[in-house]
C-alpha positions as CSV (number, residue, x, y, z in Angstrom):
1,M,-16.7,-3.8,27.6
2,N,-13.7,-1.4,27.4
3,F,-13.4,2.2,28.8
4,R,-11.0,5.1,28.2
5,P,-7.9,4.4,30.2
6,I,-7.2,6.5,33.3
7,D,-3.6,5.5,33.9
8,E,-0.7,3.4,32.4
9,M,-2.0,0.2,33.8
10,S,-5.5,0.6,32.3
11,L,-3.8,1.6,29.0
12,R,-1.8,-1.7,29.0
13,H,-5.0,-3.6,29.7
14,L,-6.8,-1.9,26.8
15,F,-3.9,-2.7,24.4
16,S,-4.1,-6.4,25.5
17,T,-7.8,-6.7,24.6
18,Q,-9.2,-8.5,21.5
19,L,-10.6,-5.2,20.3
20,A,-7.2,-3.6,20.2
21,K,-5.7,-6.6,18.6
22,E,-8.3,-6.5,15.8
23,I,-7.9,-2.8,15.2
24,L,-4.1,-2.4,15.6
25,N,-3.0,-5.8,14.3
26,L,-0.6,-5.8,17.3
27,A,-0.6,-8.4,20.1
28,Y,0.9,-8.5,23.5
29,I,3.5,-11.4,23.9
30,G,5.0,-10.9,27.4
31,P,7.8,-9.2,29.3
32,V,11.1,-8.4,27.7
33,L,13.8,-11.1,28.3
34,D,17.6,-10.3,28.6
35,Q,20.4,-12.3,27.1
36,L,20.2,-14.9,29.9
37,G,16.5,-15.4,29.5
38,K,15.6,-13.5,32.6
39,V,12.8,-10.8,32.8
40,D,14.1,-7.4,32.0
41,T,12.0,-4.6,33.7
42,S,12.5,-2.1,30.9
43,P,11.1,-1.6,28.3
44,D,7.6,-2.9,29.3
45,A,6.9,-5.7,26.8
46,L,7.4,-7.6,23.7
47,I,4.6,-7.3,21.2
48,L,3.9,-9.1,17.9
49,D,3.5,-6.8,14.8
50,M,1.0,-8.5,12.5
51,R,0.5,-5.5,10.2
52,K,2.5,-7.0,7.4
53,S,4.2,-10.3,6.6
54,P,6.6,-11.5,7.9
55,Y,5.4,-10.8,11.5
56,R,7.9,-9.1,13.7
57,V,8.6,-9.1,17.5
58,L,9.0,-5.6,18.7
59,R,10.1,-4.0,22.0
60,C,7.4,-1.8,23.4
61,E,7.1,0.9,26.1
62,F,3.8,2.1,27.5
63,K,3.2,5.6,28.8
64,F,-0.2,7.2,29.5
65,V,0.2,10.9,28.6
66,P,3.9,11.7,28.2
67,N,5.1,15.3,28.3
68,S,8.7,14.9,27.2
69,K,11.5,12.4,26.4
70,E,12.4,12.5,30.1
71,D,9.4,10.2,30.7
72,F,11.2,7.6,28.7
73,S,14.8,8.3,29.9
74,H,15.2,5.1,32.0
75,N,13.5,2.7,29.6
76,G,16.4,1.7,27.4
77,K,16.0,0.9,23.7
78,F,12.6,0.0,22.3
79,D,11.0,0.0,18.8
80,V,7.5,1.4,19.5
81,A,5.8,3.5,22.2
82,V,2.1,3.0,22.9
83,I,0.5,6.0,24.6
84,W,-3.0,7.2,25.2
85,A,-2.4,10.8,24.1
86,Y,0.3,13.5,23.8
87,G,0.8,15.7,26.8
88,N,2.6,19.1,26.7
89,I,4.6,18.2,23.6
90,S,4.0,18.0,19.9
91,K,3.8,14.7,18.1
92,E,6.7,15.7,15.9
93,K,8.9,16.7,18.8
94,L,8.4,13.6,20.8
95,Q,8.9,11.3,17.8
96,A,12.2,13.0,17.0
97,D,13.4,12.9,20.6
98,L,12.5,9.2,21.1
99,L,14.2,8.2,17.9
100,E,17.4,9.9,19.1
101,Q,17.2,8.8,22.8
102,N,15.6,5.4,22.6
103,G,15.8,4.2,19.0
104,C,12.0,4.3,18.9
105,Y,10.7,4.8,15.4
106,E,7.0,4.7,16.0
107,I,4.5,6.2,18.5
108,I,0.9,4.9,18.6
109,A,-1.5,7.2,20.3
110,L,-4.7,5.3,20.9
111,D,-6.8,8.4,21.5
112,E,-6.2,9.4,17.9
113,L,-8.0,6.4,16.6
114,K,-11.8,6.6,16.4
115,A,-12.5,3.2,18.0
116,F,-10.7,4.1,21.1
117,H,-11.6,7.8,21.3
118,A,-15.3,6.9,21.3
119,L,-14.9,4.7,24.4
120,P,-16.9,5.9,27.4
121,S,-15.1,7.4,30.4
122,Y,-14.4,5.2,33.3
123,S,-16.9,5.8,36.1
124,K,-19.1,3.9,38.5
125,E,-22.2,4.9,36.5
126,A,-20.7,3.7,33.2
127,I,-19.6,0.4,34.8
128,G,-23.1,-0.2,36.0
129,L,-24.6,0.6,32.7
130,A,-22.1,-1.6,30.8
131,Q,-22.8,-4.5,33.1
132,D,-26.5,-4.2,32.5
133,F,-26.0,-4.3,28.7
134,R,-23.2,-6.9,28.7
135,G,-25.7,-9.5,29.9
136,L,-27.5,-9.2,26.5
137,K,-24.5,-10.5,24.5
138,S,-26.0,-14.0,24.0
139,V,-29.3,-12.5,22.8
140,I,-27.5,-10.2,20.3
141,L,-25.1,-12.8,18.9
142,K,-28.0,-15.1,18.0
143,R,-28.7,-12.7,15.1
144,D,-26.7,-12.3,12.0
145,V,-24.2,-9.5,11.3
146,A,-26.7,-7.4,9.3
147,S,-29.2,-7.2,12.2
148,V,-26.4,-6.4,14.7
149,V,-25.2,-3.6,12.4
150,A,-28.7,-2.3,12.2
151,L,-29.0,-2.4,16.0
152,Y,-25.7,-0.5,16.3
153,M,-26.9,2.2,13.9
154,A,-30.1,2.6,15.8
155,A,-28.2,3.1,19.1
156,S,-25.7,5.4,17.4
157,V,-28.3,7.9,16.1
158,Y,-30.6,7.8,19.1
159,P,-32.7,9.8,20.1
160,K,-33.2,10.2,16.3
161,R,-35.0,7.4,14.5
162,I,-33.9,5.1,11.7
163,D,-35.8,4.8,8.4
164,S,-36.2,1.1,7.8
165,E,-36.4,1.4,4.0
166,K,-33.1,3.3,3.9
167,M,-31.6,0.8,6.4
168,I,-32.5,-2.1,4.1
169,D,-31.0,-0.3,1.1
170,Y,-27.8,0.2,3.1
171,L,-27.6,-3.4,4.3
172,A,-28.4,-4.8,0.9
173,K,-25.6,-2.8,-0.7
174,R,-23.2,-3.9,2.0
175,F,-24.1,-7.6,2.6
176,A,-24.6,-10.0,-0.3
177,H,-26.9,-12.3,1.7
178,V,-29.2,-9.4,2.4
179,K,-29.4,-8.4,-1.2
180,A,-30.4,-12.0,-2.1
181,M,-33.3,-12.1,0.4
182,P,-37.0,-11.7,-0.5
183,S,-38.5,-8.4,0.5
184,K,-40.3,-9.7,3.6
185,A,-37.2,-11.3,5.0
186,K,-35.3,-8.0,4.5
187,G,-37.9,-6.3,6.7
188,N,-37.3,-8.8,9.4
189,I,-33.6,-7.8,9.6
190,V,-34.4,-4.3,10.8
191,G,-37.2,-5.5,13.2
192,A,-35.2,-8.5,14.6
193,F,-34.6,-6.9,17.9
194,I,-38.2,-5.9,18.4
195,Q,-38.9,-9.6,19.0
196,T,-36.1,-10.4,21.4
197,N,-36.4,-10.6,25.2
198,P,-35.9,-7.9,26.1
199,P,-36.6,-5.8,23.0
200,L,-33.9,-3.4,22.0
201,I,-35.7,-1.5,19.1
202,E,-39.3,-0.3,19.0
203,L,-41.5,0.6,16.1
204,V,-42.5,4.3,16.4
205,F,-44.7,4.6,13.4
206,S,-44.9,3.5,9.8
207,K,-41.3,2.7,8.7
208,N,-39.6,4.5,11.6
209,Y,-37.8,2.6,14.3
210,Q,-36.0,3.8,17.4
211,W,-33.5,2.5,20.0
212,I,-35.4,1.6,23.1
213,S,-34.7,4.0,26.0
214,D,-34.4,1.2,28.7
215,Y,-30.7,0.9,27.9
216,D,-28.2,3.7,27.6
217,S,-27.6,4.3,23.9
218,L,-24.0,5.5,24.2
219,V,-22.9,2.5,26.2
220,A,-24.8,0.2,23.9
221,S,-23.3,1.7,20.7
222,V,-19.7,1.3,22.1
223,Y,-20.4,-2.3,23.2
224,L,-22.0,-3.2,19.9
225,A,-19.1,-1.6,18.0
226,E,-16.8,-4.0,19.9
227,L,-19.0,-7.0,19.0
228,I,-19.1,-6.1,15.3
229,Q,-15.4,-5.6,15.0
230,V,-14.3,-8.5,17.2
231,N,-17.0,-11.2,16.7
232,F,-18.0,-10.5,13.1
233,R,-14.8,-8.8,12.0
234,V,-16.4,-6.2,9.7
235,D,-16.0,-2.4,9.6
236,L,-18.3,-0.1,11.3
237,P,-20.7,2.1,9.4
238,T,-19.3,5.6,8.6
239,A,-20.8,8.9,9.7
240,D,-22.3,9.3,6.2
241,D,-23.9,5.9,6.5
242,L,-25.5,6.9,9.8
243,K,-26.7,10.1,8.3
244,F,-28.2,8.2,5.4
245,I,-30.4,5.8,7.5
246,T,-31.6,8.5,9.9
247,A,-35.3,9.3,9.5
248,E,-36.0,12.9,8.5
């Protein structure tokens, strides 16, 4: 499970994860090489830009929270800067300065993207909670994508409850295999994680289900988001989708 970075090293690690690769369509290649094939210490890395064809190899510099172009003054020429967030400088000012100083034509601030902004802060408590939940990966991935999406939505709206009928409506509109299921099978999708060991959803009453309180819902929702995007390669439900399935 990933956390919000706390320095440049952890930022580089986050960029190198499969989650970042899926979201950004950028991949770490390795250190920059000079004309003689030796490692050049600056800029930081070569990355592969897979956002459009043909793919391109770009020179990349990482900075955690830069405050000015001076933070990049000794990094030579590079194409893209990957940062966590802007410091005491506007996005427009830093972009103009880096283009002039370093030939950098793009800055990617990960904290501006929802998937990264939602990551939990790095702490001993969060590490422990994540470790507890990470052990359930094999249990979760035995279920199909629709059930995992339903589980993610239950964790995301907790302590509110989900309306199973609205959840089935949502899943049927989104996934063709759910739409084709008989009614009884559709109901089993929402209740799939009641039957697991350990259970992750509980029936509260009637058609209302709730994330089980044994596991931290915030940590779970972030981890489930990673599984959905990386393992199933589908988009996460929107805020409106979450609102729709929440029980009144």
